[in-house]
C-alpha positions in Angstrom: 196.4 253.0 206.4 197.2 253.3 202.6 199.7 256.2 201.8 200.6 257.0 198.3 202.9 259.9 197.6 202.1 261.0 194.1 203.9 264.3 193.9 204.9 266.6 192.2 207.2 268.5 194.5 206.5 272.3 194.3 208.1 275.3 195.8 206.2 276.2 199.1 205.7 280.1 200.0 208.1 279.9 202.8 210.8 278.4 200.5 210.3 274.8 201.5 208.8 272.1 199.2 205.1 270.8 199.2 204.7 267.2 197.8 201.3 265.9 197.3 200.4 262.5 198.6 197.1 260.5 199.5 196.1 258.9 202.8 193.1 256.6 202.3 192.4 257.9 199.3 192.2 261.5 200.6 194.6 264.5 199.6 197.5 265.0 201.8 199.9 267.9 201.6 203.4 266.9 202.7 205.3 270.2 203.7 209.0 270.1 204.1 210.2 273.2 205.8 213.1 275.2 204.3 215.2 274.4 207.5 214.7 270.5 207.0 216.0 270.9 203.5 219.1 272.7 204.8 219.8 270.3 207.6 219.0 266.9 205.7 222.6 267.0 204.6 224.5 269.2 206.3 227.9 268.9 204.7 226.4 269.7 201.2 225.9 273.2 199.7 222.3 274.1 199.7 221.1 275.3 196.2 217.8 275.2 194.8 215.2 273.9 197.1 213.6 271.6 194.4 217.1 270.2 193.4 218.1 269.5 197.1 214.5 267.8 197.7 214.9 265.5 194.5 218.4 264.6 195.7 217.1 263.5 199.4 213.6 262.7 198.2 213.7 259.2 199.5 214.8 260.2 202.9 212.3 263.0 203.1 209.7 260.9 202.2 210.5 258.1 204.5 210.4 260.8 207.5 207.1 262.0 206.3 205.7 258.4 206.2 206.6 257.7 209.8 205.0 261.0 211.0 201.8 260.1 209.0 201.8 256.6 210.8 202.2 258.2 214.3 199.0 260.3 213.5 200.7 263.7 213.0 198.2 264.6 210.1 196.2 267.7 210.9 193.6 269.4 208.3 194.9 267.3 205.3 198.6 268.4 205.8 201.7 267.2 207.5 204.5 269.2 208.5 208.2 267.9 208.2 210.8 270.1 210.4 214.5 269.8 211.0 213.6 268.2 214.5 212.0 265.3 212.6 215.5 264.3 211.1 216.9 261.3 212.9 219.9 262.1 215.2 
């Protein structure tokens, strides 16, 4: 399985973030919910979704990679929610 996170990050309709990737050369959209952006660092004040994603990009993309490797890709997309954050 070859995963490449290529970006860029863009604002999704629900206020979350979409980040483009490829999986074995095929397009893949990684969608990070608004809630996961709020909860990734509960002690920090949430401002711009794009800025917040940038600050926590490595952690969030690592979670996306784990979900991809676990087979949670459906119809060229993967969804990352608050319950995907490590406890």
